[in-house]
C-alpha positions in Angstrom: 64.3 80.4 57.3 61.6 82.2 58.6 60.4 82.9 55.3 59.8 79.3 54.2 58.2 78.5 56.8 55.6 81.5 56.5 55.2 80.0 53.0 54.5 76.5 54.3 52.1 77.6 57.2 50.3 79.5 53.9 50.2 76.7 51.8 48.9 74.3 54.5 46.1 76.7 55.1 45.3 76.9 51.4 45.0 73.4 51.1 42.8 73.3 54.5 40.7 76.0 52.7 40.3 74.1 49.6 39.1 70.9 51.6 35.2 71.0 52.2 35.3 69.8 56.0 32.2 70.9 57.3 28.5 70.6 56.1 28.3 74.1 54.4 31.5 73.9 52.6 30.1 70.2 51.5 27.2 72.1 50.4 29.2 74.6 48.2 31.3 72.0 46.9 28.3 70.1 45.6 27.4 73.6 44.2 30.4 74.2 42.6 30.4 71.0 40.9 26.9 71.1 39.2 27.4 74.6 38.4 30.6 73.3 36.5 28.8 71.0 34.2 26.2 73.8 33.5 23.6 72.7 36.0 21.9 75.7 37.8 21.4 75.6 41.4 18.3 77.5 42.4 18.1 76.1 45.9 19.6 76.8 49.1 23.4 75.6 49.4 22.6 73.9 52.7 19.9 71.8 51.0 22.0 70.2 48.5 23.3 67.6 50.7 19.7 66.6 51.9 18.4 66.0 48.6 21.5 63.8 48.1 20.8 61.7 51.0 17.1 61.9 50.2 17.6 60.7 46.8 19.9 58.1 48.3 17.1 57.0 50.8 14.4 56.4 48.0 16.5 54.8 45.9 17.2 52.3 48.8 13.2 51.6 49.8 12.5 51.1 46.1 14.9 48.4 46.1 13.6 46.6 49.5 10.3 46.8 47.9 11.1 45.1 44.6 13.0 42.5 46.6 9.9 42.1 48.3 7.6 41.9 45.5 10.0 39.1 43.8 10.1 37.0 46.9 6.1 37.1 47.1 6.0 35.9 43.5 8.1 33.2 44.0 5.8 32.0 46.7 2.5 32.0 44.4 4.3 30.4 41.6 5.2 27.7 43.9 1.9 27.3 45.6 0.2 27.2 41.9 2.2 24.4 41.0 1.2 22.2 43.7 -0.5 19.4 41.8 -4.3 19.0 42.9 -5.3 16.0 44.2 -6.6 13.4 42.1 -10.6 12.4 42.5 -9.5 9.0 43.4 -7.6 10.0 46.3 -10.7 11.4 48.3 -11.2 9.2 51.0 -14.6 7.1 51.2 -17.4 8.3 53.3 -17.8 5.9 56.4 -20.3 3.5 56.4 -23.2 4.5 59.2 -24.6 1.0 59.1 -24.1 -1.4 61.8 -23.6 -4.9 60.9 -25.2 -7.4 63.6 -25.3 -11.2 63.0 -23.9 -10.6 59.5 -27.2 -8.5 58.7 -26.3 -4.9 57.7 -28.9 -2.4 59.9 -29.3 1.3 59.5 -28.5 3.2 62.5 -32.5 5.1 62.3 -34.3 3.8 65.6 -37.9 2.9 65.3 -40.0 4.9 67.5 -42.1 2.7 69.3 -45.5 5.3 69.4 -45.7 5.5 66.1 -46.0 1.7 65.3 -49.9 0.8 64.4 -50.7 -2.2 66.5 -53.5 -4.7 66.0 -54.7 -6.7 68.9 -55.9 -10.2 68.3 -57.6 -12.3 71.0 -55.9 -15.7 70.2 -57.4 -17.7 72.9 -61.3 -17.2 73.0 -61.1 -15.4 76.3 -64.1 -13.0 76.5 -63.1 -9.4 76.0 -59.7 -10.0 76.1 -58.7 -7.7 73.3 -60.4 -5.0 74.5 -58.9 -4.8 78.3 -55.3 -5.4 76.7 -56.0 -2.3 74.0 -57.1 -0.2 76.9 -53.6 -1.2 78.8 -51.4 -0.5 75.7 -53.1 2.7 74.9 -52.7 4.0 78.9 -48.8 3.3 78.3 -48.8 5.5 75.0 -49.3 2.8 72.1 -50.8 3.3 69.2 -53.4 0.7 68.6 -55.1 0.7 65.2 -57.9 -2.1 65.4 -58.8 -5.2 67.8 -60.2 -8.7 66.5 -60.2 -12.3 67.1 -57.7 -15.4 65.9 -59.0 -18.3 66.6 -58.5 -20.0 70.3 -55.5 -22.5 69.7 -52.7 -19.7 70.9 -51.4 -20.8 74.0 -48.8 -18.0 74.6 -48.6 -14.1 73.9 -46.7 -13.7 70.5 -46.0 -11.1 68.1 -46.6 -11.3 64.2 -45.6 -8.8 61.7 -46.3 -8.5 57.8 -43.3 -8.5 55.4 -41.1 -6.0 55.8 -41.6 -5.0 59.5 -39.9 -7.4 61.1 -37.9 -4.2 62.9 -40.9 -3.0 64.3 -42.2 -5.9 65.7 -38.7 -6.6 67.1 -39.4 -3.3 68.6 -42.9 -4.3 70.2 -42.0 -7.8 71.6 -38.6 -6.3 73.5 -40.3 -3.4 74.9 -43.4 -5.6 76.4 -41.0 -8.2 77.2 -42.4 -11.0 74.9 -40.8 -13.6 73.1 -39.0 -12.9 69.4 -41.7 -11.9 67.0 -42.8 -14.2 64.2 -43.7 -13.8 60.7 -47.7 -13.6 59.9 -47.9 -16.3 57.5 -46.5 -19.1 60.5 -49.6 -18.7 62.5 -52.4 -20.3 60.6 -55.7 -18.9 62.9 -54.3 -15.3 62.0 -55.9 -13.8 58.9 -53.3 -11.2 57.2 -55.7 -9.0 55.6 -56.8 -7.9 59.7 -53.4 -6.6 60.1 -51.6 -3.8 58.9 -47.9 -4.1 60.1 -47.5 -5.5 63.4 -49.9 -7.6 65.5 -49.9 -8.8 69.0 -51.9 -12.5 69.6 -53.1 -12.7 72.7 -52.8 -15.9 74.5 -54.2 -17.2 77.9 -51.1 -15.1 79.7 -52.5 -11.8 78.0 -49.5 -9.1 78.3 -46.7 -9.1 80.8 -47.8 -6.6 83.7 
């Protein structure tokens, strides 16, 4: 009986020795496997396990990078496949003009200082045009000329030549006068003496 137990213990120890249960024994086991296949091993036996681990890590990293590249390529292809907007889909630019009383006007305002004025004495008062020219010039107006326009004007008015109604409206509004009228509706005014806008003086002159 004692001899049988000794043999069993010896067999167990041999099996334990044949099994690589430590890092060093695992390295030796890998080295023996490589040498048995005719692959010479010139590195330390302790480095075999680390080399296999490094190779496995590199393969995993390459696989991860490949997965990211495939995902990025699919996003780019989906962006390129998006249809471009047709020319007719562009929204029209908003109209900058304003509609007033059915007439469309631009948003550009007229500078009253840049409007050339002609001052006409329309009631025959002595020196009326010259005195009103001095008054308007002191206020910043641009007076182009002075003259006479008969003697039948009862109230100071603003007249304008074709195409200058907007400027005449600015003048009349700023000087607190009535709405301007076309120059051809005032018989005593010579159109050749008016550049754009004229003030035809009546006995009331200009509001102070």
